[in-house]
N, C-alpha and C positions, 0 to 999 in steps of 0.2 A: 631640667624639664626638656630639654632638646634630647639626651641621650633617652630619656622615657618615651618620646613622640617616635624616635627611630627604631626603637627596640619594637613599638608597636606596631608601627608600619610593616616591618619585617616579620614579623608573626601573622599579620594578617594577608601578607603577600603569600608567605609560605602555605598557608592553609588553602588560600584560593587557588595556587598553583595543583595542590594535592588534591582538593575535589575535583578542578576539571580534569586532572589525569584518570581521576577514580570513574567520571563520567563517561571521558571518551573511550575507557576500556569496557565498560559494559556497553556502551553502543556499537561497536566493534564486532565484541562477541555477538550480540541480538543481530546484528546484520549478516553475520557469517552463517546462521542459521537456515538462510533462503539460499535457494538452488541462484548460482549467477547466470539469469536469464531476463532479458527485458521486461517482463511481466510481474517481476518480484522487484525490478528497481524502482517501480513507482509503490507508493505507499497505499494509495486508494485502489489499486487493481488488487495489490496483495490482499486486502481483505476478504476478498470473494474467492479466494485460490485455496488449495488445499496443498500446502507444499511436502506433504507425506504421498500424496496419491498422483503420481505421473501415470496416465491412464494410457498411453503410449507413446512413442517419441516425438515430441514436439508439441506436448499437450499435458495440461494438468486439469484437474477437477475443478470445475467451476460451481459454486453453489450460489443461488440467488439469493438476493436478501428477502424477498417476498415467501421464500421457504418453498416455492412451489415445484421448482425445477433444478436439476444439475445440468452440465453438459459439458464437452470437452472444448478447452479455451487453449488456442495458439499462444504458445509462451514468447514470440517475437511480438505480441500484441498488447497495448496498455490501454484502460480505459481512458477514456475523456471527461474531465470532470472542471473544466477550467468555469462554466457557467452552470445555472440551474436546466439550460436546454441540453446538455448533453447527458445527464444521469437523471432518471426522474422515477421516484418509488412513490406509488401510491397505496400502502397497506398493504395486504396480500391479493390486492385485484389488479394489479400494473405495474409492469417494469418496463423502462426504455433505457437504452443507452445504445453509446456508439464507441468504437476501440478502431486504434489505429494502428498500423504497423510501426514499428521501430526502425523497420530496413527501409521502408518508402512511405511517404505521406498519403500517397494515391492510392493506396490499399486500405481499407476500410471496412467494418462491419459494423451494420445497425442490427440489433435485439429488438424486439418487444414484446412482450407478453401482457395478454389482457385475459383475464377471467370474470365470464360473464356472473352476476349476481342470481341466482336462483329463487325465485319468488315461490 
């Protein structure tokens, strides 16, 4: 009975290590697809950026989640999203966010988009 338990424990441990290695490898490959700049280090900011469209040196294309605008986004900035006050989206009519420079917390930008409803 003890030999059977040890064998089962060894098999479970081996499978867990194998699965962990596979998942870790997939994660490393996925992360290497992105440019090595602060904007892409943050998973939330990354959702807005087009990694294949560097518009000019130091800037990537940013596409709004409202779908109403695109802009140049500095590669050293990251969107703040710790609480509901930092990023707000209401349908296609309103979006507001704040981004901070990775190099200096005193350097930040606030963007607000609003579109009036036509009656």
